[in-house]
KOLKOL-911262 format. One record per residue (C-alpha): residue in three letters; x, y, z. Coordinates in nm, 4 decimals. Each point is the difference from the previous one (the first is absolute). Layout:
ALA_X_Y_Z .
...
! end
This chain:
MET_-2.5337_-0.8821_6.2163 .
ARG_-0.0887_-0.3373_0.1870 .
VAL_-0.0555_-0.1683_-0.2456 .
VAL_0.3944_0.0415_-0.1649 .
GLU_0.1438_-0.0592_0.3584 .
MET_-0.2049_-0.3208_0.0954 .
PRO_0.2462_-0.2551_-0.3063 .
MET_0.2647_0.2513_-0.0023 .
ALA_0.0121_-0.0647_0.4039 .
ALA_-0.0401_-0.3401_-0.0759 .
LEU_0.3022_-0.0261_-0.2236 .
GLN_0.2116_0.1706_0.2204 .
ARG_-0.0419_-0.2537_0.2903 .
LEU_0.0742_-0.2810_-0.3006 .
LEU_0.2856_0.2190_-0.1576 .
GLY_0.1441_0.2183_0.3365 .
ALA_0.0292_0.3411_0.0231 .
ALA_0.3617_0.0257_-0.1986 .
ARG_-0.1164_-0.1796_-0.2900 .
MET_-0.2977_0.1892_-0.0435 .
PRO_0.1900_0.3637_-0.2057 .
TYR_0.0767_-0.3153_-0.2742 .
VAL_-0.4017_-0.0739_-0.0293 .
PHE_-0.0310_0.4142_-0.0946 .
ILE_0.2710_0.0257_-0.2370 .
LEU_-0.1379_-0.3238_-0.1495 .
PRO_-0.1936_0.1203_-0.2730 .
ASN_0.2054_0.3056_-0.0711 .
MET_0.2762_-0.2641_-0.0344 .
VAL_-0.2331_-0.2106_-0.1858 .
LEU_-0.0716_0.2830_-0.2563 .
PHE_0.3636_0.0731_-0.0340 .
THR_0.1204_-0.3070_-0.1309 .
ILE_-0.2825_0.0109_-0.2336 .
PHE_0.0547_0.3193_-0.1262 .
VAL_0.4164_0.0426_0.0389 .
PHE_0.1733_-0.3607_0.0636 .
VAL_-0.2382_-0.2063_-0.2587 .
PRO_0.0955_0.2347_-0.2789 .
VAL_0.3431_0.0528_0.1211 .
GLY_0.0544_-0.3424_-0.0362 .
LEU_-0.1768_-0.0440_-0.3367 .
ALA_0.2237_0.2407_-0.1791 .
ILE_0.3175_-0.1980_0.1307 .
ALA_-0.0727_-0.2806_-0.1426 .
TYR_-0.1736_0.1236_-0.3683 .
ALA_0.3333_0.1440_-0.0295 .
PHE_0.1340_-0.3113_-0.0015 .
THR_-0.2448_-0.1389_-0.3441 .
GLY_0.0079_0.0760_-0.3070 .
GLY_-0.3387_0.0485_-0.2607 .
THR_-0.2818_0.1811_-0.0174 .
ASN_-0.2527_-0.2393_0.1691 .
LEU_-0.1304_0.1918_0.3166 .
LEU_-0.0493_-0.2929_0.2282 .
ILE_0.3314_-0.1141_0.1545 .
TRP_-0.0453_-0.4077_-0.0469 .
ASP_-0.0195_0.0992_-0.3389 .
ARG_0.3103_0.1769_-0.0264 .
PRO_0.3618_-0.1500_-0.0797 .
PHE_0.2524_0.0200_0.2597 .
VAL_0.3184_0.2159_-0.1447 .
GLY_0.2456_0.0870_0.3089 .
LEU_0.1355_0.3134_0.0146 .
GLU_-0.0433_0.0555_-0.4214 .
ASN_-0.2331_0.3076_0.0893 .
PHE_0.2674_0.1394_0.2223 .
LYS_0.2527_-0.0680_-0.2681 .
ALA_-0.1772_0.1796_-0.2677 .
LEU_-0.0660_0.3212_0.2070 .
LEU_0.3251_0.0167_0.0868 .
ASP_0.1889_-0.0824_-0.3179 .
CYS_0.1946_0.3445_-0.0368 .
GLY_0.2743_0.0791_-0.2003 .
SER_0.0377_0.3010_0.1850 .
TYR_-0.2947_0.1112_0.3268 .
LEU_0.1019_0.3659_-0.0494 .
THR_-0.1142_-0.0481_-0.3448 .
PRO_-0.3805_-0.1167_-0.0439 .
SER_0.0597_-0.0469_-0.4045 .
THR_0.2095_-0.2639_0.0826 .
CYS_-0.2083_-0.2370_0.1849 .
ARG_-0.1705_-0.3151_-0.1116 .
TYR_-0.3570_0.2065_0.1661 .
ASN_0.0963_0.3569_-0.0699 .
LEU_-0.3297_0.1149_0.1592 .
PHE_0.0786_-0.1621_0.2913 .
TRP_0.3522_0.1844_0.0520 .
THR_-0.1909_0.3324_-0.1509 .
ALA_-0.2636_-0.0013_0.2836 .
VAL_0.2910_-0.0819_0.2680 .
HIS_0.1894_0.3158_-0.0780 .
ASN_-0.2875_0.2050_0.0006 .
THR_-0.1561_-0.1639_0.2880 .
TRP_0.3827_0.1182_0.1796 .
TRP_-0.0200_0.2882_-0.1370 .
TYR_-0.3554_0.0683_0.1499 .
THR_0.0081_-0.1253_0.3271 .
LEU_0.3273_0.2189_0.0300 .
LEU_-0.1374_0.3282_-0.0843 .
ASN_-0.3430_-0.1315_0.1859 .
THR_0.1051_-0.0348_0.3335 .
LEU_0.2685_0.2561_-0.0136 .
GLY_-0.3175_0.2478_-0.0668 .
THR_-0.2538_-0.1488_0.1914 .
LEU_0.2366_-0.0262_0.3334 .
PHE_0.1229_0.3621_-0.0481 .
PHE_-0.3251_0.1797_-0.0707 .
ALA_-0.2249_-0.2688_0.2646 .
LEU_0.3603_0.1605_0.2517 .
VAL_-0.0650_0.3325_-0.1022 .
THR_-0.3912_0.0474_0.0240 .
ALA_-0.0258_-0.2471_0.3327 .
LEU_0.2626_0.2587_0.1595 .
VAL_-0.1979_0.3252_-0.1360 .
LEU_-0.3369_-0.1427_0.1778 .
ASN_0.1408_-0.1129_0.2918 .
ARG_0.1131_0.3752_0.0850 .
LEU_-0.3780_0.0905_-0.0850 .
THR_-0.1574_0.0767_0.2846 .
ARG_-0.3297_0.0782_-0.2151 .
GLY_-0.1696_-0.1466_-0.2763 .
ARG_0.2274_-0.3610_0.0509 .
GLY_-0.2884_-0.1844_-0.0499 .
PHE_-0.0961_0.1313_-0.2847 .
PHE_0.2927_0.0357_-0.1982 .
ARG_0.0608_-0.3514_0.1144 .
ALA_-0.3283_-0.1332_-0.1176 .
VAL_0.0571_0.1791_-0.3593 .
PHE_0.3573_-0.1411_-0.0277 .
PHE_-0.1338_-0.3394_0.0242 .
TYR_-0.3233_0.0331_-0.1723 .
PRO_0.2357_-0.1390_-0.3135 .
VAL_0.0315_-0.3643_0.1458 .
LEU_-0.3684_-0.0518_0.0229 .
LEU_-0.0268_0.0439_-0.3769 .
SER_0.0194_-0.3580_-0.2282 .
PRO_0.2932_-0.0017_-0.2001 .
VAL_-0.2071_0.0289_-0.3230 .
VAL_-0.1580_0.2681_0.0984 .
VAL_0.2858_0.1697_0.0961 .
GLY_0.1525_-0.1131_-0.3443 .
LEU_-0.2993_0.1415_-0.2058 .
ILE_0.0138_0.3422_0.1946 .
TRP_0.3363_0.0492_-0.0848 .
GLN_-0.0232_-0.1574_-0.3675 .
TRP_-0.2593_0.2329_-0.0634 .
PHE_0.1693_0.3271_0.1322 .
LEU_0.3588_-0.0942_-0.1630 .
ALA_-0.1978_-0.0530_-0.3705 .
ARG_0.0920_0.2084_-0.2894 .
GLU_-0.3385_0.1648_0.0805 .
GLY_-0.0046_-0.0726_0.3287 .
LEU_0.0155_0.2725_0.2758 .
LEU_0.3607_0.1018_0.0264 .
ASN_0.0349_0.0213_-0.3946 .
SER_-0.2872_0.2195_0.0033 .
PHE_0.1575_0.2309_0.2283 .
LEU_0.3425_0.0219_-0.1446 .
MET_-0.1480_0.0403_-0.3758 .
GLU_-0.1939_0.3097_0.1921 .
TRP_0.3269_0.1346_0.1790 .
PHE_0.3049_-0.0961_-0.1667 .
ASP_-0.1768_-0.1266_-0.3379 .
THR_0.2205_-0.3396_0.0147 .
ARG_-0.1631_-0.3511_0.0334 .
ILE_0.1501_-0.2828_0.1288 .
ILE_-0.0762_-0.3237_-0.0159 .
PHE_0.1019_-0.1163_0.3031 .
LEU_-0.0947_-0.4047_-0.0205 .
LEU_0.1462_-0.0501_-0.3570 .
GLU_0.3290_0.1134_0.0896 .
VAL_0.2428_-0.2350_0.1859 .
ALA_0.1776_0.2702_0.2790 .
TRP_-0.3430_0.1377_0.0088 .
SER_-0.2286_-0.3228_0.1171 .
ARG_0.3143_-0.1482_0.2382 .
ILE_-0.0253_0.3755_0.1416 .
TRP_-0.4310_-0.0041_0.0658 .
VAL_0.0741_-0.4051_0.0873 .
VAL_0.2069_0.1476_0.2742 .
TYR_-0.1623_0.2330_0.1021 .
VAL_-0.4090_-0.1437_0.0264 .
SER_0.2064_-0.2769_0.1682 .
ILE_0.0679_0.2436_0.2572 .
TRP_-0.3035_0.2249_0.0065 .
PHE_-0.2036_-0.2855_0.0211 .
HIS_0.1775_-0.2589_0.3359 .
MET_0.2079_0.3214_0.1670 .
GLY_-0.2968_0.0496_0.2619 .
PHE_0.0210_-0.3153_0.1346 .
PHE_0.4021_-0.0163_0.0748 .
MET_-0.0529_0.3697_0.1301 .
LEU_-0.2751_-0.1436_0.2372 .
ILE_0.2702_-0.2547_0.1192 .
ILE_0.2933_0.2654_0.0364 .
LEU_-0.2553_0.2433_0.1465 .
ALA_-0.0466_-0.2774_0.2852 .
GLY_0.2898_-0.0067_0.0260 .
LEU_0.0477_0.3768_0.1105 .
GLN_-0.2210_-0.0154_0.2317 .
ALA_0.1062_-0.2651_0.2070 .
ILE_0.2746_0.2018_0.0620 .
PRO_0.0748_0.1460_0.3008 .
ARG_-0.0054_0.3656_0.0206 .
ASP_0.1995_0.0279_0.2966 .
ILE_0.2685_-0.0903_-0.2150 .
TYR_-0.0109_0.3021_-0.2025 .
GLU_-0.0433_0.1840_0.2821 .
ALA_0.3587_-0.0947_0.1434 .
ALA_0.1460_0.0961_-0.3220 .
GLU_-0.1777_0.3171_-0.0344 .
ILE_0.1384_0.1037_0.3083 .
ASP_0.3967_-0.1239_-0.1014 .
GLY_-0.0402_0.2237_-0.2845 .
THR_-0.0304_-0.2729_-0.2837 .
SER_-0.1276_0.1493_-0.3375 .
GLN_-0.2804_-0.1299_-0.1853 .
TRP_0.1956_-0.1720_-0.2646 .
ARG_0.1708_-0.2180_0.2733 .
GLN_-0.2734_-0.0583_0.2028 .
PHE_-0.1427_-0.1815_-0.3294 .
TRP_0.3092_-0.1759_-0.0995 .
CYS_0.1105_-0.1180_0.3830 .
LEU_-0.3336_-0.0692_0.1648 .
THR_-0.2884_0.0074_-0.2523 .
LEU_0.1909_-0.2532_-0.2828 .
PRO_0.1255_-0.2847_0.2586 .
LEU_-0.2975_0.0561_0.2041 .
LEU_-0.2072_-0.0295_-0.3237 .
MET_0.1686_-0.2943_-0.1162 .
PRO_-0.2607_-0.3551_0.0526 .
ASN_-0.2305_0.2095_-0.1765 .
LEU_0.2398_0.0661_-0.2922 .
LEU_0.1071_-0.2869_-0.0063 .
VAL_-0.3980_-0.1846_-0.0713 .
VAL_-0.0341_0.2860_-0.2143 .
THR_0.2424_-0.0547_-0.2495 .
VAL_-0.0637_-0.4136_0.0547 .
LEU_-0.3074_0.0597_-0.1181 .
LEU_0.0698_0.2574_-0.2886 .
LEU_0.2458_-0.2455_-0.1587 .
ILE_-0.2421_-0.2897_0.0189 .
ARG_-0.3073_0.2279_-0.1535 .
SER_0.2737_0.1675_-0.2316 .
VAL_0.1254_-0.3494_-0.1350 .
GLN_-0.4181_-0.1217_-0.0217 .
VAL_-0.0676_0.3030_-0.2177 .
PHE_-0.2916_-0.1234_-0.2509 .
ASP_-0.3658_0.1888_0.0289 .
GLU_0.0844_0.3629_-0.0388 .
ALA_0.2773_-0.0026_-0.2269 .
TRP_-0.1614_-0.3072_-0.2277 .
VAL_-0.3480_0.2792_0.0126 .
LEU_0.2214_0.3385_-0.0507 .
THR_0.2343_-0.1355_-0.2770 .
ASN_-0.2438_-0.2044_-0.2076 .
GLY_0.1927_-0.3513_0.0312 .
GLY_0.3292_0.1556_0.0930 .
GLY_0.0641_0.1916_-0.2739 .
PRO_0.1212_0.2025_-0.2025 .
GLY_0.1621_-0.3191_-0.0889 .
THR_0.1279_-0.2162_0.2697 .
ALA_0.1283_0.3102_0.1577 .
ASN_-0.2900_-0.0157_0.3549 .
THR_0.0746_-0.3945_-0.0270 .
PHE_0.0001_-0.1249_0.3608 .
ILE_0.0629_-0.3728_0.1286 .
VAL_-0.3437_-0.0337_0.0836 .
GLN_-0.1093_0.0830_-0.3738 .
PHE_0.1841_-0.3016_-0.1048 .
ILE_-0.0558_-0.2264_0.2364 .
TYR_-0.3878_0.0734_-0.0989 .
GLN_0.0649_0.0339_-0.3714 .
THR_0.2023_-0.3049_-0.0006 .
ALA_-0.3024_-0.2084_0.2297 .
PHE_-0.3274_0.1327_-0.2058 .
SER_0.1012_0.1241_-0.3231 .
PRO_-0.2123_-0.1569_-0.2247 .
ASP_0.2597_-0.0945_-0.2376 .
LEU_0.2591_-0.0960_0.2775 .
ARG_-0.1192_-0.1916_0.3254 .
LEU_0.3489_-0.0943_0.1137 .
TYR_-0.1370_-0.0455_0.3384 .
GLY_0.3478_-0.1788_0.0883 .
LEU_0.2219_0.2862_-0.1373 .
ALA_-0.2140_0.2726_0.1711 .
SER_0.0241_-0.2317_0.3394 .
ALA_0.3493_0.0127_0.0122 .
ALA_0.0383_0.3367_-0.1113 .
SER_-0.2627_0.0590_0.3377 .
VAL_0.2301_-0.2339_0.1622 .
LEU_0.3332_0.2015_-0.0923 .
MET_-0.1791_0.3121_0.1670 .
GLY_-0.0988_-0.1331_0.2766 .
ILE_0.3374_-0.1480_0.1141 .
ALA_0.1401_0.3488_-0.1176 .
LEU_-0.2619_0.1949_0.2319 .
LEU_0.1185_-0.2407_0.3203 .
LEU_0.3603_0.0493_-0.0626 .
LEU_-0.0646_0.3864_-0.0347 .
THR_-0.2160_0.0417_0.3048 .
LEU_0.2342_-0.2099_0.2198 .
SER_0.2993_0.1710_-0.0946 .
GLN_-0.1819_0.3119_0.1000 .
LEU_-0.0494_-0.1324_0.3484 .
TRP_0.3163_-0.0892_-0.0143 .
LEU_0.1278_0.3318_-0.0516 .
ALA_-0.2036_0.1625_0.2030 .
LYS_0.0723_-0.2286_0.3376 .
LYS_0.3720_0.0146_-0.0725 .
ALA_-0.0506_0.4115_-0.0356 .
GLN_-0.2393_-0.0127_0.3432 .
VAL_0.2983_-0.2280_0.2016 .
! end
C-alpha cells in the first residue's frame, strides 16, 4: 500500500486535494468515451453517409437522405405504404411489445415485491429464486424456452398427454407474440422486483402503525401511503423498462428464430442489425439513421416521463 501511496501523495501535492476526485474517475471516463461516446459519434456520422463501404472516409456524404428514406410513408399507421415497410413493421411490433412488456413486468414485479415484503421467513430464499433468471444469458433463456415451446417440446408433450392436442406456439403469430412478452417478463422481473422491494423496505413502519390505529384499511394504506412513497422507485423501474423494451433483441431473436413467424416479432434493433450486417445489404448509413431515430425517441420518451413524474410530485 505504501508503494501506491507514494505516487498518489505526490500527485495530490501537485494537483491539490480538490482535483483528486477527477483522477479517480479518469479511468472510467476514458473507457466510457472509447466504448460509448465514440461509437455514438460514429453512428451519427454514418447516418449522413451512403454506399456499402465500411470505412467512413470511403463513404459519400448524402445528408438527410437516409432519414428521408426511413420516414417516407403514405401512412405511418400502415407499414405497407412506407418505402422501408420492414422498418415501420418493426416500429409497430416494438410499440406493442414495449407497452405490454412494461405494464406486465411492472405489475408482476410490484405484486411479487409486496408479497416478499410481508414475509417474515424465507424472504432471502424467494428473493434469490425470483432473481435467478436475471443471471442467465439472454441466448440461454431463448434456447431454454424454445426447447420448452417447440412442436415436440415439453409443453406440447403435456398437452398431447392430457388433452390430445398440440399447439405450434412459435409458428402462430398470436401465440408467438404472447410468449415473447411472457419470456421477457419471466427473464427480467426479478431485477425490477428487487428495486421495488428496496423501496418498500425503506418506508418507515411507524407510518403504517399510525394508519392502523386510525382504522385505515389495507387497500387505502396501499393507495394513499405505499404508492406515493414508492413512486421514485417505480419511476426508475418504468424508465429502465421502457429503455430495455425498445432495445429488445437477444432473447426474442433466439426464441423466434430471427423474428418469426414472418415479421411478427421483428423489432427495431433486429432491423438495424440485419440492415447493417446482412451480406446482401450492408447499408450502414441506413442502419445508423434508424439507430439515431430510436435514440431520439428514447430520449424524448424518458424526458417526457421524468417531466410528468416531477409535475405529479409537485
